[in-house]
C-alpha positions in Angstrom: 13.9 12.1 -6.7 11.9 9.9 -9.1 10.3 7.3 -6.8 9.0 7.2 -3.2 7.9 3.8 -1.8 5.2 4.1 0.9 4.6 1.2 3.3 2.1 1.4 6.1 2.6 -0.9 9.1 1.1 -1.8 12.5 2.7 -4.2 14.9 4.4 -6.5 12.3 8.1 -5.7 12.8 9.3 -9.2 12.0 7.4 -9.5 8.7 8.2 -5.9 7.8 11.9 -6.4 8.2 11.8 -9.5 6.0 9.9 -7.5 3.3 12.3 -4.6 3.5 15.4 -6.8 3.1 14.0 -8.2 -0.1 13.0 -4.8 -1.4 16.3 -3.1 -0.7 18.3 -5.7 -2.6 18.3 -3.3 -5.6 20.8 -2.1 -8.1 19.0 1.2 -8.5 20.8 4.4 -7.8 20.1 5.4 -4.2 19.5 9.0 -5.2 16.6 8.0 -7.4 14.3 6.5 -4.7 13.4 6.6 -1.1 11.6 4.1 1.2 9.1 5.5 3.7 7.5 3.4 6.4 4.5 4.9 8.1 4.4 3.4 11.6 0.7 3.6 12.4 0.9 3.7 16.2 2.7 0.4 16.6 3.3 -0.8 20.1 5.8 -3.6 19.3 9.0 -1.4 18.9 8.7 -1.3 15.1 10.4 2.1 14.6 13.3 1.2 16.9 13.9 -2.1 15.1 13.9 -0.5 11.7 16.4 2.1 12.8 18.7 -0.6 14.1 18.3 -2.8 11.1 18.4 -0.3 8.2 19.7 3.0 9.5 19.0 5.9 7.0 18.1 3.5 4.2 14.5 3.6 5.5 12.7 6.7 6.6 10.2 6.1 9.4 7.2 8.4 9.9 5.6 7.7 13.3 2.0 8.7 14.1 -0.1 8.2 17.3 -3.5 6.8 17.7 -6.2 9.4 18.2 -10.0 9.7 18.0 -9.9 12.4 15.4 -7.5 10.4 13.2 -8.1 6.7 13.8 -5.4 4.3 12.6 -6.2 2.8 9.2 -4.1 1.8 6.1 -5.6 4.5 3.8 -4.9 7.3 6.2 -1.4 6.0 6.9 -0.7 6.0 3.1 -1.9 9.6 2.9 0.7 10.5 5.6 3.3 8.8 3.4 2.2 10.7 0.3 2.6 14.0 2.2 6.1 13.0 3.4 7.2 11.7 -0.1 9.6 13.6 -2.4 9.2 11.4 -5.5 7.5 12.2 -8.8 6.1 8.7 -8.6 4.6 7.0 -5.5 4.8 3.2 -5.1 2.6 1.5 -2.5 3.5 -1.8 -0.9 2.2 -3.7 2.1 4.3 -5.0 5.0 3.7 -8.7 4.3 5.0 -8.9 0.7 8.2 -10.5 -0.5 9.5 -9.3 -3.9 11.5 -11.9 -5.8 13.1 -9.5 -8.2 14.5 -6.0 -8.2 11.1 -4.2 -8.3 12.6 -0.8 -7.6 14.9 -0.9 -10.6 12.2 -2.5 -12.7 9.9 0.4 -11.8 12.4 3.1 -12.5 13.2 1.6 -15.9 9.7 1.0 -17.1 7.3 3.7 -15.7 6.8 6.5 -18.2 3.3 7.6 -19.2 0.8 8.7 -16.5 -0.8 5.3 -15.9 -1.3 3.2 -12.8 1.6 0.7 -13.0 1.7 -2.5 -10.9 2.8 -6.1 -10.5 1.4 -9.1 -8.7 1.9 -12.7 -7.7 0.4 -15.5 -5.7 -0.7 -15.4 -2.1 1.2 -17.9 0.0 -2.0 -19.2 1.6 -5.8 -19.0 1.2 -7.6 -17.0 3.9 -11.2 -16.1 4.4 -10.8 -12.5 5.4 -14.4 -11.5 6.1 -15.9 -14.9 6.8 -17.7 -14.8 3.5 -15.4 -14.1 0.6 -12.3 -16.0 -0.5 -9.5 -13.6 -1.4 -6.3 -15.6 -1.2 -4.7 -18.2 -3.5 -2.5 -21.2 -3.2 0.3 -20.2 -5.5 -1.6 -20.2 -8.8 -0.2 -17.4 -11.0 -3.2 -17.6 -13.3 -5.5 -16.7 -10.4 -3.2 -14.0 -9.1 -3.1 -12.4 -12.6 -6.8 -11.4 -12.0 -5.8 -9.2 -9.1 -3.3 -6.7 -10.5 -1.5 -4.2 -8.3 -2.1 -6.0 -5.0 1.6 -6.3 -4.1 3.0 -3.1 -5.7 1.4 -0.3 -7.6 2.7 3.0 -8.7 1.1 6.3 -9.7 2.2 9.9 -10.4 2.2 12.0 -7.2 0.2 14.8 -8.9 -2.6 12.4 -9.9 -2.9 11.2 -6.3 -3.0 14.8 -5.0 -5.7 15.6 -7.6 -8.1 13.0 -6.3 -7.4 13.8 -2.7 -5.4 10.6 -1.9 -7.0 7.7 -0.1 -10.5 8.3 1.4 -9.9 8.6 5.1 -13.4 7.4 6.0 -12.3 3.9 5.2 -11.2 2.8 8.6 -11.5 -1.0 8.1 -9.2 -3.3 6.2 -9.3 -3.6 2.4 -11.8 -1.2 0.7 -9.6 1.8 0.7 -7.5 0.2 -2.1 -10.6 -0.7 -4.1 -12.0 2.8 -3.7 -8.9 4.6 -4.9 -8.5 2.3 -7.9 -12.1 2.9 -8.9 -11.6 6.7 -8.7 -8.5 6.4 -10.8 -10.4 4.5 -13.5 -13.0 7.3 -13.5 -10.1 9.6 -14.6 -9.5 7.2 -17.5 -6.0 6.6 -16.2 -4.5 3.5 -17.9 -3.5 0.3 -16.2 0.0 -1.0 -17.1 2.0 -4.0 -15.9 5.6 -3.8 -14.7 7.1 -6.8 -16.5 9.6 -9.2 -15.2 8.4 -9.0 -11.6 6.9 -11.5 -9.2 6.1 -11.2 -5.5 4.6 -13.4 -2.8 2.0 -12.2 -0.4 2.2 -13.7 3.1 -1.3 -12.4 3.9 -0.6 -12.3 7.6 -3.5 -12.2 10.1 -4.7 -8.8 11.3 -5.1 -10.4 14.7 -8.8 -9.6 14.7 -11.8 -12.0 14.1 -12.1 -12.8 10.4 -9.2 -10.5 9.5 -11.2 -7.3 9.7 -12.4 -5.1 12.5 -16.1 -5.3 11.6 -17.6 -7.6 8.9 -20.6 -5.2 8.5 -18.4 -2.1 8.1 -16.1 -3.9 5.7 -19.1 -4.9 3.5 -20.4 -1.3 3.6 -17.1 0.1 2.6 -16.8 -2.2 -0.4 -20.2 -1.1 -1.6 -19.2 2.6 -1.2 -16.1 2.0 -3.2 -18.0 0.5 -6.1 -21.0 3.0 -6.1 -19.4 6.3 -5.2 -19.6 8.6 -8.2 -17.0 11.1 -7.1 -13.4 11.4 -8.3 -12.1 13.7 -5.6 -12.3 12.6 -2.0 -11.1 14.4 1.2 -12.0 17.6 -0.7 -11.5 20.7 1.5 -9.7 18.9 4.3 -6.0 18.8 5.1 -5.8 15.1 4.3 -2.9 12.9 5.4 -1.7 15.2 8.2 -0.3 13.0 11.0 -1.4 13.9 14.5 
């Protein structure tokens, strides 16, 4: 199998179903890709709805909330990497609508061992940490400054080499920034998947300011920029669902 798509989710079954219906409108050979949704301890019946709506077209990996393994997007993505069979791993959020056949576009274009991605405008502007504006009002020139936010793809062996996502990042957002910075330190190239556009709904996380803790979020962003290491989760069995 060439491509595994990993989507973490938590209590967003309606948005997730909308995102998956757009994603699965593909002309790609079904044998070339798989879609894995990591249900990160949802309580809204996400897994049951996906089974009814998509059958075996979507593989659901369910995990439970625990003190040793707190629910967070980076850890959920690591669970997806461990479950994946593809040579390439694509990451997508559960509030993204792809306007074109991004699966086929990815399979046709990805070749050299770079980080490949595509982007697009946010549907609305949102102050996620009560301090920093991170959303856009449909301006593609602004969105172009934020590559990979809607879909990014990397070789599985590269992700395994750097230890996947850092599982200490329990708040929203910085786990992506951290892993991209570590990939840059490997001098992995950054390539754009052409002919693609997506829209980010940027749904509320149902917590004040969009993050669990503004202070923790700021700390994690500093860690992501300053951390010198390439390998994280070294010596631990990362991404093992409990």
